[in-house]
N, C-alpha and C positions, 0 to 999 in steps of 0.2 A: 413378743418380749418375754424373756425368761422370768418366771414368777419368783424364782429364788436365785438371783445372780450371786456372784462371789461377794463376800462382805466388804464394806468400805474400809478405809484405813483406820487405824486405832485413833488417830487424832480426831477424825470426824465422829467416831463413836463417843469419844470422851466429851466432845463438844455437845453432842446430843444428850448425854447422860442416860443412865438406865432407868427403866421403870422397875421398882423394887417391890417384891413380895416378902413380907416378914412371916416366917414360920415360927410360931410360939413354942416354948420348951415343952408344953404339955402334949404337943402333937405326936401321935404314934406314926412312925414311918416303917414301912414293910419292905422286905426284899426276899427274893428266893435266889439261892446261890448253890452252885455245885461245891462239893467238899472234896472231890477227887478229880484228877486230871490236870491239864496244863493251866498255868497262870491262876491258880486258886489262891484267894486271899482270905484271911480270917474275917469273921463277921464285922469286926471293928476297924478293918483296914480298907483303904482305897486300893483299887487295882492300879498298880504302877506300870504294868506292861500294856503297851498300846501304841498307836490306835489299833483296835480290832474291827473286823468287818461289820460285826453286829452292833457296835457301840455308836449310837447316833450322835452323842455329844462328847465323845472322848476328846479331851483337850490336848492329848499328846501330839507331839510333832512326828510326822512320818520320817523314816520307816519304823515299823513296829519294833519296840525294844523296851527294856526296863528304863523308866525315866523318873525324874523328880515329880513330874505332874502325875495326878491320879484322879480316879473317878469312882464313885459308888452310886448306882442307880437305885432309886427308892420310889415307892408308891405310897399313897395315903390309905390304901385298903388292900386286903388280901386278894380279892379277885383280880384287881389290876396288876398286882405283883406277879400272879400266876400267868395272866394273859400276856404280859410282857416277856417273861422268862421263857415260856413254852410256845411263843408265837409261831415259830417255824413249822411246828407239827400240829399245834392245837391239841396236843395230848400231854396230860400231866403225868409223866413217868416218875414214879416215886423211887425207882431203883437206879436208873442209869445216872452215873456220876454222883450217886448218893446226895441228892439235893436236900438242902435244909431251908426252913423258913425262919427268918429272924425279924423281930419287931423291936424298935428302940425309940426312945424319946430324946431329942437333943437337950444338952445341958444349958444351952443358951439360945436366944433367938437367932435363927438363920436368916441372912439377907441374900435374896436370890434375884437374878435378872429375870423379869417376867416376859416369857415368850408366848403367852396365851392371849394377850390383848393386842393393842395397836402398835406397840413398840417395834416389832420386826418390820412393819410396813414403813414406819417413819425412818427407820434406819436404812432403808433401801432394799429390804427383803420382803418377806411375806410370812403368813401363817404356815406356808408349806415347809418351813424349817422344822415343824413338828412331825411332818408326815412324808416328806419328799426324800430324795436320794440321801443316804446317810453320809456319803463322802462330802457333799456340800454342807450338810448340817454340821459336820465336824469342823469344816472351815470356819463357820460362824462361831462355833464353840471356842475355837482357838483365838479368834479375833476378840470375842467378848472377854475371855480370860485375860488376854493381854491388855485390853483397854481398861478393865475394871479389876485389877489384881486383888483388891480387898474383898470382893464379893465372894460369898460362900459357894456359889454355884448357879444353877439355872432352875427356874420353875417353868415346866413345859407340859404339853398335853400328850397323853398316851395315844399313839397312833392306833392302838387296838380298842380301847374302851372309851377314849375321849376324856378320861378322868385326869386330874392333875398329878404330876410326878415331879421328882426332884433328881437332878444330877448334881451330886455333891463333889466339889472340887477341893483342892488342898487346903485353902483357908478354913474350910468347914470341918476339917478332921478333928480339931480340938473340941468340937461340940458333940462328938460321939461319947456316950457314957461309958463308965467302967464295966457295966454289966447290962445285957439286953433285958427288955421287958419279957421277951419270949424267944426261945431258940430251940428248935427241934428238927430232927430229920423228918422229911415228909412222910416217911414210912412209919412214923410213930403212930401206934393205934389210937391214941387220944385225939389226933388231928383228923381222923377219918370223917367225922360228921361235918367239920368245918370245910374240909376239902370238897366233900360231896356237894355241899351247898354252894360253895364258890364256883365249882366247875359247872354246876347247873345254871348259874347266873350268867356265865360267859359262853356256854355252849361247848366247853372242852370235854374231851374224854378223860376219865380218871383211870389210871392203871395202878 
């Protein structure tokens, strides 16, 4: 039996109801993002183009195009943000596409569907939604988005570090602050000690 079958209909999900994780406003959320190249969004924007092959929980409907739906992927610590962004090569390249690291605190409590506990299994799926084929995980993301349109996004487990992460959807966009707590190019000299420590903790090469 497929451990992660297609999601059930929205009515069944609504009948089950979500398990909700509340992320408090003082929580620091981290992301690493390219600042040049295709489909670049500002630090405070959701990526409206999608779905993309690497986006596990893109809520966009295929085929890939600019849409009203959007997503921003966030981690609760810098090592996980780096591990997620550079997972294809396990090399933190501070120059290619001029990546930046951004940290911000939500202006209100975020309410997220919890994919880290027993809810996916009760909903007919499994924890594989966090680690399995991305195309199937995107199907679940679209189903959850449709069933619970007021939720701010998803609380999930990084497939790289096992640490919690956030996929922020359109309802959560109003929780992004006017200014970040931190925003620097990865090539900024002041980040070098932080990056060296983070890369050592995850076993990635730092360039």
